[in-house]
Phi, psi and omega in degrees: 000134182291132176279144185238136178228138173256120174259133178246128178214083196299326183245351187240092181283145173295345179268355187291145173287137187271157174105350179277182183300319183247019180234118183194228187299324181296322177301315180294315180303310182295316181298313183290318181295317178299316181295319182286327174296318178297321179296336179266008173106359178281148167263121190242128170247123178258117180263122179220156183285135177291124179238016180208122185287355175274351181282134171292158182293321180237128179240122173281096193277302178222169179304119178086000183231124171245144172253123181250113181274106187283121184278071175236142184074178181293144180281060179206174179297132172229131179304140183299335178294346184247013186269344186306319181299342181270354186290324175301318178292325176299313180296319179297319178299316181294325176298319178295316179297327178303317181294325182281318189263349184091167187286157172258153177281335186200148172244133176243113181266139177237117183088162190290325180289325172296324176297323176297316177299315180297321178296321177294320178295322179297318179294322185279325191236358178058043178255135179290152176218151172241159184222138168245118187282327184069333174195144181251137185301316183291326177291316179300315181296324179300320184268331186259340178051237184291345179278353177283114185270001181281149180289157179295340178301341180303322187295308178293331177295316178297322176302315180297315182301314182295325179289327187260343182293145176284335175201150178237130178263119172264137185273349178198166179302325178297321178299317178296315179299319179295321178297319182287317187276324185261343184233359181052041180292156177282114183302329183292340182257009178255131173239130177271112180231100182296155172292165181223198176217161180263114182295340176284342182259323187233119182202160178300143175210174183296124175296320182296317180294319179297317180295324178297317180293328183267354180074033179257134181300141186298322187265002184279127174296131184232127174250133183247134170235122187223134177142199181293138180261086177224153186306321186295346178286349173069029180293333176300326177298322181288319178300315179297323180293324178296322177295317178295323179301319178288314187285320188254338183246358177057038177238124176258110183245137175284126174258114175265124178248108184257122178146171180136177183274346184226161182293327174257142182297122185226106181298335178287318179285329180232089184304331180297329177298314179299318180297317182288325176298316178297318179298317180295317180296315180294332180272002178078018180234026177302330180283347184256348184255120182244123175262125185265342194082180182286156179227149179291160182302323183289343179273340188297323180304326178294322180292317176300313185293327184286340185279150171277329180206142175259134182236135172212114183232059176291158175264357172208126182207108181302316175225291181094093182276332185296323175299321179295319179295319178298317178294327176297332178267014177065034176256133174294150186235138165248117185233157177289143181278063183220158170047226182285336184300322183291349178259344181258325177276119180271105188302124179088354179241303179258002179158204180230153171250136177228161176287144177292159177060032179231076184297330178298314179295320178296316180299321180297317179292321177299316180300321180294314181292317182290328174294319176301319181296317181297318178296317181298318180295318180296317179296322179296321179293332179275359178083014181254131180285146177212171182217133177291149177295332179266108183282154181301151184260017184295337180285343181278089189232125176260134178234000000 
């Protein structure tokens, strides 16, 4: 008999375009986990909120995976900070579907509002559930303070979810520590399972070929920043570092910023683009910072491969999938020494860790890596083999 699992991801659909304010690692996580569960024989239904009235209610997405667009709230984009009032109706809808489709063996909730729905289902239908939070409210409030737009009700709801869940998945050791220290979670019910990558999707490839496809000059130093364009990602730190790199290290590096709400970079649709453009212009590097807009998942390997170094320096990051993806593509990474990044980037081997909001330190590390690249290229042109001190990170693979 086929085992059945209901995955709940109220704001992050596996079908969502990546790079927007509410579209990022969770979308990828849910999509990949659903696909791999199906490959192992599970029948998977992913429940997510309908945010487009052109979407059918049920989509047969992949073999063994259906995406069910739950018709609660307006059929348009709603910020995840404003979705809590729709969760009772979300839970009621799932109870009704339960009667039509038959019971599930397990519910896997992603994010705290999905966890609330799962807890309600457990009370009503006695179905076990596990939860992956992807971010914890008390940690977010600690780092974001007044910029945290979630309601205070999040905290007792998360307490309830942790108390009632049959298991909690922590994505890194820091996540586990936060659950224990800030939520008094039961250690016996926490499993640390890091995020991973799909080797069929992300793998080392020719930098020259990738640059040719993207129209990037072969000899230009390129720094890549890829992901959601929101302030906490610390992209302003990277822009400042590029300016310092030019002024103090005499290195002009192209900064590619991939992400946003639209395919073409639009400061009105993505306000963070406008803020960063102004910062770049004021810092004298407007000519070096290129915003690409969002890109489809199938295009991302070329961007990773084309870069000399991938940089991500958020000041708060629950896990951070993009550094892992960059290492899968054999790109060295400079990451902030926070959250999950400090557990995936092996300092001195697959890249460097730096403190967030420290552009001088970031610029120094960039100068070191880009100088290594220049030496390697020169040696290659002379026909002499050489090796960068930072070895590729493709071997660092979580499964």
